[in-house]
PAZAPA-4460 file (N, C-alpha, C; in steps of 0.05 Angstrom, whole numbers, plus 32768, in hexadecimal, padded with zeros to 4 digits):
% residues 311
    n_x    n_y    n_z   ca_x   ca_y   ca_z    c_x    c_y    c_z   seq   type   mol
   800D   7FF1   800A   7FFE   8000   8001   8016   8019   8003     1      M     A
   800B   802E   7FF1   800E   8040   7FEC   801D   8056   8004     2      T     A
   802C   8075   8007   8019   808B   801B   8007   808D   8011     3      R     A
   7FF7   808A   7FF0   7FEE   809B   7FE2   7FCC   808C   7FE7     4      R     A
   7FD4   807A   7FF5   7FBC   8064   7FF4   7FB6   806B   800B     5      D     A
   7FBE   8070   8023   7FBC   8072   8046   7FBD   8091   8049     6      E     A
   7FBA   809D   802E   7FAB   80B8   803B   7F8C   80C0   802A     7      S     A
   7F89   80A1   801D   7F68   809B   801D   7F56   8095   8030     8      L     A
   7F39   80A8   8028   7F23   80A3   8040   7F1D   8087   8043     9      A     A
   7F21   8076   8023   7F18   8057   802C   7F2D   8046   8026    10      F     A
   7F24   8036   802B   7F3A   801C   802B   7F36   8015   801A    11      V     A
   7F5B   8011   8012   7F65   8013   8000   7F81   7FF5   7FFD    12      A     A
   7F70   7FEB   7FEB   7F68   7FCF   7FEF   7F6F   7FC0   7FE0    13      A     A
   7F7B   7F9C   7FDE   7F78   7F8F   7FD3   7F61   7F84   7FC3    14      D     A
   7F46   7F7C   7FE0   7F35   7F76   7FEF   7F1A   7F81   7FF0    15      D     A
   7F2C   7FA0   7FE6   7F0F   7FB2   7FE9   7F00   7FBB   7FCF    16      T     A
   7EFE   7FD4   7FC3   7EDF   7FD9   7FB1   7EFF   7FD6   7F98    17      W     A
   7F00   7FC4   7F7D   7F09   7FCE   7F64   7EF8   7FD5   7F4F    18      R     A
   7EFC   7FE3   7F3E   7EE4   7FE5   7F20   7EE1   7FC8   7F16    19      P     A
   7ECB   7FC9   7F09   7EBD   7F9F   7F0A   7ECF   7FA6   7EE8    20      P     A
   7ECB   7F87   7EE3   7ED9   7F84   7EC1   7EC7   7F8E   7EAC    21      A     A
   7EAD   7FA0   7EB1   7E97   7F98   7E9B   7EA5   7FC4   7E9D    22      W     A
   7EAB   7FD0   7EB2   7EBD   7FEC   7EB0   7ED8   7FF6   7E93    23      F     A
   7EE5   7FD7   7E8A   7EED   7FD6   7E7F   7EDF   7FD3   7E5B    24      E     A
   7EC9   7FD1   7E64   7EBD   7FD9   7E46   7EA7   7FF1   7E41    25      R     A
   7EAD   8000   7E5B   7EA1   8024   7E4A   7EBE   8029   7E3B    26      L     A
   7EAA   8041   7E22   7EBB   8062   7E27   7EAE   8074   7E29    27      A     A
   7EC1   8088   7E35   7EBD   809C   7E30   7EC3   80AF   7E0E    28      V     A
   7EA6   80C1   7E04   7EB0   80D1   7DEE   7EAD   80E1   7DEA    29      V     A
   7EC9   80F1   7DF4   7EBF   810C   7DF2   7EC0   8125   7DD2    30      L     A
   7EAB   8127   7DC7   7EAF   8130   7DB4   7EBE   814F   7DA9    31      V     A
   7ECC   8159   7D9C   7ED9   8176   7D95   7EE0   8183   7DBA    32      E     A
   7EDE   8177   7DC4   7EE0   8193   7DE6   7EF9   81A1   7DE1    33      P     A
   7EF1   81AE   7DE9   7F07   81D5   7DE3   7F17   81D6   7DFA    34      T     A
   7F14   81BB   7E19   7F2A   81CC   7E1E   7F48   81B5   7E2D    35      D     A
   7F53   81C1   7E30   7F60   81A6   7E34   7F5D   819C   7E5F    36      P     A
   7F4E   81BD   7E5F   7F49   81AF   7E7D   7F2C   81A2   7E85    37      V     A
   7F1A   81B1   7E77   7F06   81A1   7E6B   7F08   817F   7E6C    38      N     A
   7F1A   8173   7E63   7F25   815D   7E5A   7F38   8154   7E6B    39      I     A
   7F3A   8161   7E7D   7F53   8158   7E91   7F45   8153   7EA5    40      G     A
   7F1E   8167   7EAD   7F17   815E   7EB7   7EFF   8142   7EB3    41      G     A
   7EFD   8138   7EA2   7EF4   8123   7E99   7F08   8107   7E9D    42      V     A
   7F1F   811D   7E9E   7F34   80F8   7EA2   7F2E   80ED   7EC2    43      I     A
   7F34   810C   7ECC   7F37   8105   7EF3   7F0E   80F6   7EF8    44      R     A
   7F03   8102   7EEF   7EE8   80F7   7EF6   7EEA   80CC   7EF2    45      V     A
   7EF3   80D9   7ED8   7EF5   80AC   7ED2   7F07   809A   7EE4    46      M     A
   7F16   80B0   7EE8   7F30   809D   7F04   7F21   809F   7F1B    47      A     A
   7F15   80B4   7F25   7F06   80BA   7F36   7EE8   809B   7F43    48      N     A
   7EE0   809C   7F25   7ED5   8083   7F20   7ECF   8053   7F17    49      T     A
   7EEC   806E   7F0D   7EF5   804C   7F07   7EF4   804B   7EEC    50      G     A
   7EF4   8058   7ED6   7EF8   804F   7EBA   7F06   8056   7EAA    51      F     A
   7F0F   804B   7E9E   7F32   8052   7E8A   7F36   8057   7E6D    52      L     A
   7F21   8054   7E66   7F1B   8057   7E42   7F0D   8072   7E35    53      K     A
   7F1E   8083   7E31   7F1A   809A   7E25   7F21   80A9   7E03    54      L     A
   7F07   80AF   7DF3   7F05   80A8   7DDF   7F04   80CD   7DDD    55      R     A
   7F1D   80DA   7DC2   7F19   80F0   7DC7   7F14   80FF   7DA5    56      L     A
   7EFC   8104   7D90   7EFC   8106   7D84   7F05   8130   7D7E    57      V     A
   7F16   812C   7D69   7F12   8147   7D61   7F16   8158   7D7B    58      R     A
   7F3C   8152   7D8F   7F26   815D   7DA3   7F47   8188   7D96    59      P     A
   7F40   8188   7DB7   7F54   81A4   7DB9   7F71   8196   7DB4    60      V     A
   7F84   81A5   7DAB   7F98   81B0   7DB4   7FA8   81A6   7DD2    61      A     A
   7FB6   8192   7DD5   7FC1   819C   7DF4   7FDD   818C   7DF3    62      Y     A
   7FDF   818B   7DFD   7FFA   8175   7E0B   7FF2   816A   7E32    63      E     A
   8001   8150   7E27   7FFD   8141   7E44   8001   814A   7E61    64      A     A
   800E   815C   7E67   8008   8163   7E80   8000   817A   7E86    65      R     A
   7FEB   8185   7E75   7FCC   818E   7E73   7FBE   817B   7E84    66      Q     A
   7FC7   8170   7E7D   7FAD   815B   7E7F   7FAD   8142   7EA1    67      L     A
   7FBF   813F   7E9F   7FCE   813B   7EBC   7FD2   8154   7ECC    68      V     A
   7FCA   816A   7ECC   7FD6   8181   7EE9   7FAE   817E   7EDE    69      G     A
   7F9F   8177   7EDD   7F88   817F   7EE4   7F7D   8164   7EF9    70      V     A
   7F8E   8151   7EE7   7F82   812C   7EED   7FA2   8124   7EFD    71      A     A
   7FA7   811A   7F0F   7FBC   8111   7F19   7FBE   80F8   7F19    72      H     A
   7FD9   80EE   7F10   7FD5   80D4   7F16   7FC9   80C3   7F01    73      Y     A
   7FBF   80D3   7EE7   7FB2   80C0   7ED7   7FC2   80BA   7EC3    74      T     A
   7FD8   80C6   7EBF   7FE4   80BE   7E9C   7FDE   809F   7E8A    75      Q     A
   7FD3   8090   7EA3   7FCC   8074   7E98   7FAF   8089   7E87    76      H     A
   7FA2   8088   7E8C   7F8B   809A   7E74   7F91   80A9   7E65    77      I     A
   7FA2   80C3   7E6E   7FB4   80C6   7E52   7FB9   80C2   7E3A    78      V     A
   7FD2   80AF   7E46   7FDB   80A8   7E32   7FCB   8091   7E1C    79      E     A
   7FB2   8074   7E26   7FAA   806D   7E10   7F80   807D   7E03    80      A     A
   7F89   8093   7E0F   7F7C   80A8   7E06   7F77   809E   7DE0    81      A     A
   7F60   8090   7DD7   7F5D   808F   7DB5   7F56   80B9   7DA7    82      G     A
   7F5E   80B6   7D9B   7F59   80D3   7D8A   7F53   80C5   7D68    83      H     A
   7F34   80CC   7D66   7F20   80D1   7D4E   7F1F   80DE   7D40    84      Y     A
   7F1F   80DB   7D28   7F13   80F1   7D0E   7EF5   80FE   7D0F    85      D     A
   7EE4   80E6   7D14   7ED2   80F0   7D1E   7ECA   80E0   7D34    86      S     A
   7EA3   80D2   7D3C   7E94   80CE   7D4C   7E8D   80AE   7D43    87      L     A
   7E87   80B4   7D2F   7E82   808E   7D27   7E92   808E   7D17    88      P     A
   7EB6   808E   7D1F   7EC4   8083   7D25   7ED5   806B   7D3A    89      D     A
   7ECB   8083   7D4D   7ECF   8084   7D71   7EC1   806D   7D78    90      A     A
   7EA6   806B   7D73   7E9E   8056   7D7B   7E86   8042   7D5D    91      V     A
   7EA5   803A   7D53   7E93   802F   7D3E   7E9B   8018   7D47    92      A     A
   7EA8   8010   7D5B   7EAF   7FF5   7D62   7E9A   7FF1   7D84    93      D     A
   7E8A   8000   7D93   7E6E   8001   7D9C   7E56   7FF5   7D97    94      R     A
   7E52   7FE7   7DA7   7E38   7FD5   7DA8   7E16   7FEB   7DB4    95      H     A
   7E21   7FF7   7DBF   7E11   800E   7DCC   7E19   801E   7DD2    96      L     A
   7E0C   8043   7DBF   7E17   8059   7DCB   7E0B   8068   7DCD    97      V     A
   7E11   807B   7DEB   7DFD   808D   7DEF   7DF5   80A3   7DF2    98      V     A
   7DF3   80BC   7DEF   7DF5   80CD   7DED   7DE4   80E5   7E07    99      G     A
   7E04   80F1   7E0F   7DF1   8101   7E1F   7DE7   812C   7E18   100      L     A
   7DD8   8129   7E0E   7DD1   8144   7E0E   7DBA   8151   7E14   101      T     A
   7DBE   816D   7E23   7DA9   817C   7E33   7DA8   8190   7E1F   102      G     A
   7DA3   818E   7E02   7D8C   819C   7DE8   7D80   8197   7DDF   103      T     A
   7D68   819B   7DDD   7D48   818E   7DD1   7D56   8192   7DBA   104      H     A
   7D4B   8177   7DA4   7D50   817E   7D94   7D34   8168   7D7B   105      H     A
   7D2A   8177   7D69   7D05   8174   7D56   7D1A   8159   7D53   106      S     A
   7D2B   8154   7D4E   7D2E   8135   7D3A   7D2A   8126   7D52   107      V     A
   7D0D   8112   7D59   7D14   80FB   7D5C   7D25   80DF   7D5F   108      E     A
   7D2E   80E3   7D7E   7D44   80CB   7D8E   7D40   80C0   7D9D   109      R     A
   7D47   80A9   7DA1   7D42   808A   7DAA   7D42   809A   7DCF   110      N     A
   7D40   80AD   7DCF   7D4B   80BF   7DF5   7D2F   80B0   7E09   111      A     A
   7D44   80B0   7E20   7D3C   809D   7E31   7D44   80AA   7E46   112      I     A
   7D36   809A   7E61   7D40   80B3   7E71   7D52   80B1   7E7E   113      P     A
   7D64   80AE   7E95   7D86   80BC   7E9D   7D8B   80A6   7E9B   114      F     A
   7D76   809A   7EB4   7D7A   8078   7ECC   7D7E   8065   7EB9   115      Q     A
   7D64   806B   7E9F   7D61   8057   7E8B   7D80   8048   7E7F   116      D     A
   7D84   8065   7E80   7DA6   805D   7E63   7DB9   8058   7E7A   117      A     A
   7DB9   805E   7E96   7DBF   804D   7E9F   7DCB   8038   7EA5   118      V     A
   7DA9   8028   7EA4   7DB4   8013   7EA9   7DB2   7FFE   7E98   119      T     A
   7DA4   800B   7E80   7DB5   8002   7E63   7DC5   8000   7E64   120      R     A
   7DE2   8012   7E67   7E01   800E   7E70   7E08   8000   7E6F   121      L     A
   7DFE   7FFA   7E94   7DFF   7FDE   7E9E   7E00   7FC5   7E92   122      V     A
   7DDA   7FBF   7E8D   7DD9   7FAA   7E81   7DEE   7FA3   7E6D   123      E     A
   7DED   7FB0   7E51   7E01   7FB1   7E39   7E1E   7FAA   7E45   124      A     A
   7E31   7FB3   7E4F   7E4C   7FB3   7E5F   7E4B   7F97   7E67   125      A     A
   7E3B   7F98   7E76   7E35   7F84   7E87   7E2F   7F60   7E79   126      I     A
   7E2C   7F60   7E64   7E2D   7F50   7E55   7E31   7F50   7E32   127      D     A
   7E4E   7F5B   7E41   7E6A   7F62   7E35   7E6F   7F73   7E1B   128      R     A
   7E5A   7F7C   7E28   7E4D   7F94   7E09   7E5F   7FA8   7E0A   129      H     A
   7E6F   7FB2   7DEC   7E81   7FD5   7DFB   7E66   7FE7   7DE8   130      E     A
   7E73   7FF0   7E00   7E60   800F   7E13   7E69   8030   7E06   131      V     A
   7E57   8040   7E00   7E70   8060   7DFA   7E5D   8071   7E0C   132      A     A
   7E59   8086   7E19   7E52   8095   7E21   7E53   80A6   7E17   133      I     A
   7E49   80BC   7DFC   7E57   80D8   7DF2   7E4A   80F0   7E00   134      V     A
   7E63   8101   7DF7   7E57   8121   7E07   7E5C   8126   7DF1   135      L     A
   7E5A   8144   7DE4   7E59   8157   7DCE   7E6F   8170   7DDE   136      G     A
   7E73   8185   7DC5   7E85   8196   7DD9   7E7A   81AF   7DE9   137      R     A
   7E86   81AE   7DF9   7E84   81C9   7E11   7E66   81E0   7E03   138      E     A
   7E6D   81ED   7DF4   7E67   820E   7DEB   7E44   81F7   7DD8   139      D     A
   7E43   81E9   7DD4   7E2D   81D9   7DC6   7E16   81B9   7DC2   140      R     A
   7E30   81AE   7DD3   7E26   8197   7DD7   7E26   817F   7DBA   141      G     A
   7E19   816C   7DB6   7E0D   8163   7DAD   7DFA   8164   7D89   142      L     A
   7E0C   8161   7D73   7DF8   8170   7D5E   7DDE   8158   7D51   143      S     A
   7DD0   815D   7D40   7DC0   814B   7D38   7DCE   8132   7D30   144      N     A
   7DE9   813B   7D14   7DFF   812C   7D05   7E0C   8123   7D1E   145      A     A
   7E08   812D   7D3F   7E1F   811E   7D44   7E08   80FA   7D58   146      L     A
   7DFB   8104   7D59   7DDF   80FC   7D6A   7DD6   80E5   7D5F   147      L     A
   7DD6   80EF   7D44   7DD1   80D0   7D29   7DE3   80B1   7D32   148      D     A
   7E02   80C2   7D37   7E11   80A9   7D4E   7E08   809B   7D5F   149      A     A
   7DFC   80A4   7D6D   7DF1   809E   7D8A   7DDD   8090   7D83   150      C     A
   7DDB   8071   7D86   7DC3   8061   7D95   7DB1   8069   7DA9   151      H     A
   7DB6   8079   7DBE   7D9D   807A   7DC5   7DB0   809E   7DD7   152      L     A
   7D95   80B1   7DE0   7DA0   80CB   7DED   7D94   80CC   7E02   153      V     A
   7D9E   80D9   7E16   7D91   80D8   7E34   7DA4   80F2   7E44   154      T     A
   7D92   8108   7E54   7D92   8117   7E5E   7D99   8119   7E76   155      T     A
   7DB2   812C   7E7D   7DA5   812B   7EA1   7D99   812F   7EA6   156      I     A
   7D85   8128   7EC2   7D75   814F   7ECA   7D75   8165   7EDE   157      P     A
   7D7A   817A   7ED5   7D88   817F   7EE1   7D73   81A4   7EE1   158      T     A
   7D7A   81B2   7EF3   7D63   81C9   7EFE   7D62   81D9   7EEC   159      N     A
   7D4E   81DB   7ED9   7D42   81E1   7EB9   7D3F   8200   7EB2   160      P     A
   7D4B   8214   7ED2   7D4C   822B   7EC5   7D70   8230   7EC9   161      G     A
   7D80   8218   7ED6   7D9E   8215   7ECA   7D9F   81F7   7EBB   162      Y     A
   7D9E   81F7   7EA0   7DA3   81D2   7E9E   7DBE   81D8   7E9B   163      P     A
   7DCE   81E5   7E90   7DEE   81DD   7E83   7E04   81D8   7E9C   164      S     A
   7E0C   81C0   7E8E   7E1E   81BA   7EA0   7E40   81B4   7E93   165      L     A
   7E58   81B8   7EA5   7E69   81BB   7EA3   7E78   819A   7E96   166      N     A
   7E86   8196   7E87   7E87   8185   7E73   7E8D   8169   7E82   167      L     A
   7EA6   8164   7E9F   7EB2   815A   7EB0   7E9A   8152   7EBC   168      A     A
   7E93   8168   7EBE   7E71   8165   7ED6   7E57   814B   7ED1   169      Q     A
   7E50   814D   7EB4   7E4C   813E   7EAA   7E4D   8123   7E9B   170      A     A
   7E69   8123   7EA1   7E74   810C   7E9E   7E73   80FE   7EBC   171      V     A
   7E77   8109   7ED4   7E7A   8101   7EF1   7E59   80F5   7EF6   172      L     A
   7E48   810A   7EEE   7E2A   80FE   7EFE   7E2C   80E0   7EE5   173      L     A
   7E29   80DB   7ED6   7E21   80C0   7ECD   7E3D   80AB   7ED8   174      I     A
   7E54   80B3   7ECA   7E68   80A2   7EDD   7E63   809F   7EF0   175      L     A
   7E57   80A9   7F06   7E54   809B   7F24   7E36   808D   7F2A   176      Y     A
   7E25   8091   7F18   7E11   807C   7F13   7E10   8066   7F0F   177      Q     A
   7E32   8065   7EFB   7E39   8051   7EFA   7E4C   8037   7F1A   178      L     A
   7E4F   8050   7F0E   7E68   8044   7F35   7E52   8046   7F44   179      F     A
   7E3F   8040   7F4C   7E31   8049   7F5C   7E22   8026   7F5A   180      Q     A
   7E1C   801F   7F48   7E0E   8007   7F33   7E26   7FF4   7F3C   181      R     A
   7E3F   7FFD   7F36   7E57   7FE1   7F40   7E5D   7FE5   7F56   182      A     A
   7E51   7FEA   7F6C   7E52   7FE7   7F91   7E5F   8000   7F99   183      S     A
   7E68   8012   7F87   7E85   8013   7F88   7E82   8037   7FA0   184      G     A
   7E6A   8038   7FB5   7E61   8043   7FBC   7E5D   803A   7FD9   185      E     A
   7E5E   801A   7FDA   7E5A   800D   7FEF   7E78   8008   7FF7   186      D     A
   7E8C   800D   8005   7EAC   8012   7FFF   7EA2   801A   8027   187      Q     A
   7EBB   8009   802E   7EB9   8010   8048   7ED7   8024   8055   188      V     A
   7ED4   8033   8070   7EDE   804A   8078   7EED   8041   8080   189      Y     A
   7F0C   804F   8071   7F27   803B   8081   7F21   8048   80A4   190      R     A
   7F29   8034   80A9   7F28   8033   80D7   7F41   803B   80DE   191      P     A
   7F4C   8054   80F3   7F53   805F   80FB   7F6E   8047   80FD   192      P     A
   7F80   8065   80F9   7F95   8055   8104   7FA3   8043   8115   193      R     A
   7F92   804A   8131   7F8E   8042   8145   7F71   8040   8158   194      R     A
   7F6D   802B   8150   7F54   8024   8165   7F51   8032   8181   195      A     A
   7F38   803A   8185   7F33   8041   81A8   7F1D   8036   81A2   196      T     A
   7F17   802C   81BA   7F09   801E   81CB   7EF6   8037   81D6   197      P     A
   7ED8   8030   81D6   7EC7   803E   81E4   7ECD   8033   81FE   198      P     A
   7EC5   8055   8212   7ED4   805D   822C   7EC7   8054   823B   199      A     A
   7EC8   8042   8250   7EC1   8035   8268   7EB6   803D   8272   200      P     A
   7E95   802F   8281   7E8C   803B   829B   7E9D   8047   82A4   201      S     A
   7EBA   803A   82BA   7ECD   8050   82C4   7ECE   805E   82BF   202      G     A
   7EE1   8072   82AA   7EE8   807D   829F   7ED0   808D   82A3   203      L     A
   7EB4   8098   8296   7EA4   80A4   8294   7E9E   80AF   82B3   204      L     A
   7E9C   809A   82C4   7E8E   80AC   82DB   7EB0   80BA   82F0   205      E     A
   7EBE   80BB   82E9   7EDC   80C2   82EA   7ED6   80D6   82D4   206      D     A
   7ECA   80DA   82BF   7EC9   80FD   82B8   7EAC   810C   82BF   207      L     A
   7E98   80FA   82C6   7E85   8107   82CC   7E88   811C   82EA   208      F     A
   7E9A   8108   82F5   7EA5   8114   8315   7EAE   8120   830C   209      A     A
   7EC0   812B   82F8   7EDF   8142   82F2   7ECA   815B   82EB   210      D     A
   7EC1   814A   82D6   7EB0   816E   82D0   7E9B   8174   82E5   211      L     A
   7E85   8163   82F7   7E76   816E   8303   7E8F   8182   831A   212      E     A
   7EA5   817D   8329   7EBB   818B   832E   7EBB   81A3   832A   213      R     A
   7EC3   81A0   830F   7ED0   81BC   82F4   7EB7   81D3   82F5   214      A     A
   7E9F   81C1   82FA   7E98   81D5   82F6   7E88   81E2   8314   215      L     A
   7E90   81DD   831E   7E86   81E5   833A   7EA0   81EE   833F   216      D     A
   7EB7   81EE   833F   7ECA   820A   833B   7ECA   8222   832A   217      A     A
   7EAD   8222   831B   7EB1   823A   830C   7E99   823D   8315   218      I     A
   7E7F   8247   8328   7E6C   8240   8333   7E53   8240   8321   219      E     A
   7E63   8225   8310   7E3D   8221   82FA   7E29   8219   8307   220      F     A
   7E31   8202   8317   7E14   81FB   8323   7E03   820A   8345   221      L     A
   7E1E   8221   833D   7E07   8231   834D   7DEB   8230   8352   222      N     A
   7DE4   8246   8330   7DD3   8253   8328   7DBE   8233   8317   223      V     A
   7DC9   821C   8314   7DBC   8211   8312   7DB1   81E9   830F   224      R     A
   7DA3   81DD   830F   7D99   81BF   831D   7DB0   81B5   8313   225      S     A
   7DC2   81A5   8328   7DDF   8194   832C   7DD2   8184   8318   226      R     A
   7DBA   817D   8327   7DA9   8153   8322   7DAE   815D   8305   227      A     A
   7D9B   8178   8301   7D8C   8180   82E4   7DAD   817E   82CF   228      H     A
   7DBA   817E   82D9   7DCC   818F   82C0   7DE7   817B   82BE   229      T     A
   7DF9   8168   82DC   7E00   8153   82D4   7DEF   8140   82C1   230      M     A
   7DE4   812F   82BF   7DCB   8128   82C1   7DC6   8123   82A1   231      R     A
   7DCA   8140   8293   7DCD   8156   826F   7DDD   814A   826F   232      S     A
   7DF2   814D   8280   7E07   814A   8278   7E1B   8133   8265   233      L     A
   7E08   811F   8278   7E14   8100   8282   7E0D   80F0   8260   234      R     A
   7DE9   80FC   825A   7DDF   80F1   8243   7DEE   80F8   822F   235      V     A
   7DEE   8116   8231   7DFF   8117   8219   7E15   810F   8212   236      A     A
   7E27   810C   8219   7E40   80FD   821C   7E37   80E8   8210   237      L     A
   7E33   80D4   8227   7E24   80C0   821F   7E0E   80B7   81F3   238      Y     A
   7E03   80C9   81F5   7DFC   80C1   81DC   7E15   80C7   81C7   239      R     A
   7E22   80DC   81D5   7E3D   80DF   81BF   7E50   80BD   81B6   240      A     A
   7E52   80B0   81CE   7E55   80A4   81CC   7E7A   8097   81D1   241      R     A
   7E88   80AD   81E4   7EA5   80B9   81E0   7EB4   809C   81DD   242      L     A
   7ED7   8094   81D9   7EE0   8084   81D6   7EF2   8080   81F0   243      N     A
   7F07   807B   81F4   7F11   807D   8211   7F2B   808E   8208   244      V     A
   7F2C   80A5   81F4   7F34   80AE   81F4   7F39   80CF   81F1   245      R     A
   7F1F   80CA   81E1   7F00   80E9   81DB   7EFB   80EE   820C   246      E     A
   7EF2   80CE   820F   7EE9   80DB   822E   7F05   80E8   8243   247      A     A
   7F18   80DC   823F   7F40   80DF   8252   7F37   8104   8242   248      A     A
   7F3F   810A   822E   7F32   8124   8215   7F22   813A   8232   249      L     A
   7F0F   8134   8227   7EF8   8144   8233   7F0E   8144   8263   250      V     A
   7F00   812D   8270   7F11   8135   827C   7F24   813F   8290   251      R     A
   7F3E   813C   8276   7F49   814D   8282   7F50   8169   8279   252      A     A
   7F34   816D   8262   7F39   818E   825A   7F26   819D   827F   253      A     A
   7F17   8181   828F   7F0F   8189   82AC   7F13   8188   82B7   254      A     A
   7F30   8179   82C0   7F42   817A   82DA   7F54   8192   82D6   255      L     A
   7F57   81A1   82B8   7F68   81B1   82AB   7F64   81C8   82B3   256      E     A
   7F44   81CA   82BE   7F3A   81E6   82BD   7F44   81E6   82D7   257      L     A
   7F38   81D1   82EE   7F3F   81D9   830D   7F5B   81D4   8313   258      R     A
   7F70   81CF   8302   7F89   81DF   82FF   7F94   81FE   82FF   259      H     A
   7F86   8209   82E8   7F84   821D   82E6   7F7D   8231   82F0   260      F     A
   7F61   822C   82FB   7F56   823E   8313   7F69   823A   832E   261      L     A
   7F77   822D   8332   7F87   8225   8347   7FA2   8233   834E   262      R     A
   7FAE   822C   832E   7FC3   8242   832F   7FCA   8267   8331   263      R     A
   7FAF   8267   8328   7FA5   8284   8325   7F9A   828B   8343   264      K     A
   7F8E   827D   835C   7F8B   827F   836C   7F79   8281   8372   265      G     A
   7F65   827E   8363   7F4C   827E   836C   7F3C   8273   8374   266      L     A
   7F53   824F   8375   7F43   8236   837A   7F4E   822B   8393   267      L     A
   7F48   8227   83A6   7F5D   8223   83BA   7F7A   820E   83B5   268      A     A
   7F65   81ED   83B2   7F6E   81D8   83B0   7F69   81CB   8398   269      E     A
   7F78   81B6   838F   7F6F   81AD   837A   7F51   819F   8383   270      M     A
   7F55   818B   839E   7F40   817F   839C   7F41   815F   838E   271      G     A
   7F2F   814C   8393   7F2A   813A   8389   7F2F   8131   8375   272      P     A
   7F38   8119   836C   7F30   8114   8353   7F24   80F7   833F   273      V     A
   7F13   80FC   8334   7F0D   80E0   8328   7EE4   80E0   833B   274      G     A
   7EDF   80C9   8338   7ECE   80B8   8346   7ED3   80BA   8360   275      S     A
   7EB9   80B5   8373   7EA0   80B7   8373   7E90   80E4   836D   276      P     A
   7E83   80DB   8360   7E88   80FC   8359   7E84   810F   8371   277      A     A
   7E84   8131   837C   7E72   8138   8386   7E4C   8124   8392   278      P     A
   7E45   8126   8381   7E24   8124   8374   7E28   8102   8377   279      A     A
   7E36   80F9   8389   7E33   80D7   8382   7E1A   80CA   8380   280      A     A
   7E0F   80D5   83A4   7DFC   80C8   83A1   7DDB   80E2   839F   281      D     A
   7DD5   80E0   837D   7DBF   80F4   837C   7D9E   80EB   8385   282      L     A
   7D9C   80E2   83A3   7D8D   80DE   83AE   7D8F   80E8   83CD   283      T     A
   7DA4   8100   83CA   7DA5   8111   83E5   7D95   8127   83E1   284      D     A
   7D87   812F   83F6   7D7B   814D   83F0   7D95   8166   83EF   285      S     A
   7DB0   8159   83F3   7DBB   8173   83F7   7DC8   8170   83CE   286      A     A
   7DC7   815C   83C4   7DD3   8162   83AC   7DC1   8156   8397   287      R     A
   7DA2   814D   83A1   7D89   8151   8391   7D81   815E   8371   288      S     A
   7D90   817D   8384   7D74   818E   8366   7D79   81A0   8378   289      G     A
   7D7B   81B2   838C   7D69   81BB   8397   7D7D   81CE   8394   290      I     A
   7D7B   81EC   838F   7D89   8201   8397   7D8D   821B   83A2   291      L     A
   7D9C   821E   83B1   7D9D   822A   83CB   7D8F   8242   83CD   292      P     A
   7D86   8238   83E3   7D65   8252   83E6   7D54   824D   83CF   293      G     A
   7D4F   8236   83BF   7D3E   8239   839A   7D32   8221   83A3   294      G     A
   7D1D   821E   8384   7D11   8201   838B   7D1B   81E9   838C   295      P     A
   7D09   81DC   838C   7D14   81BF   8385   7D1A   81B7   8370   296      A     A
   7D22   81A1   8368   7D23   81A2   833D   7D09   819A   833C   297      E     A
   7D13   81A0   8325   7CED   81A4   8317   7CE3   8174   8313   298      A     A
   7CD1   817E   8315   7CBC   816A   8316   7CBF   8153   832E   299      G     A
   7CC9   8165   8347   7CC8   8153   8365   7CB9   8163   8376   300      T     A
   7CB2   8159   8387   7CA1   8164   83A3   7CA9   815B   83B3   301      T     A
   7CB9   817B   83BB   7CB9   8161   83D7   7CA5   8166   83F7   302      P     A
   7CB4   814D   83F9   7C9F   8141   8411   7CAE   8138   8429   303      S     A
   7C9F   8140   8447   7CAD   8146   8457   7CA3   811B   846B   304      H     A
   7C90   810A   845B   7C7F   80FE   8467   7C96   80EA   846E   305      S     A
   7C9A   80D1   8482   7CB4   80B6   8472   7CB0   80AA   846E   306      P     A
   7C97   80A8   8456   7C89   8094   8445   7C87   809A   842E   307      N     A
   7C9E   80AD   8423   7C96   80C0   8416   7CAD   80AD   83FE   308      A     A
   7C9D   80A8   83E1   7CA6   8099   83DE   7CAA   8073   83E0   309      G     A
   7CA0   8074   83EF   7C9B   8050   83F9   7C83   8045   83E0   310      G     A
   7C81   8028   83E2   7C77   8024   83D3   7C68   8011   83F1   311      M     A
***
């Protein structure tokens, strides 16, 4: 595995996703592209999705370095790209040719919905038929004469108020659909280099205790219900499913707050560390949410009966 592989978000190993064999039967055909940057953008999209065959019909003059400058590490696609004088020559060996157009033509065509076109391409390629996707030049797309060489025609649905797509964007939209049909999006995210187990309950109790002491040190709990506040923080941190490293980090921040106050002379002593918390017994009336001089915790009704709460 190369250093470049290790930088990828997804697992890059022999047992992860690889382009299926039928990808090799699909060619992307660009007719008269006018900008090397757009050609490079299409090549980058092809590399992103696992396709290798590019055919260019009367493209603008370019140098290979211009394309590789846009699409790094794609020399294999650039060097293998075919050049043709006409679209019929470029698709002469193709069994299914699908043209992409965003322009309305008065001539009747075998137009099909975009997803149906994707399905037809996948099925044909899996059946070992050679297929092609054809796109026209950036400023005017495919003319009627060029569409005559296409067996099927489709349009990528976009906002009718702004339907125009960049050449590379159009290629990405259809190739990514094919990529998805080959389970490309089912890849597994790379695990962290150092797997950290979930924080055990003992560490979490130490965290809650030190967090409560830190809040006490800044008098945060003087005007709030201790029980409600600590319970809410407990529920929120449980929901976060902290691992050992994360729990230790949050606890260290709480401890450092007390160290800081002591260094500044605002705290007489550091005091205890870890559990049990100052309010370990939440049934104690002194810690049950009764504020100094204030009302009882919401939802509770003080009772002086010796049988209060009995069954």
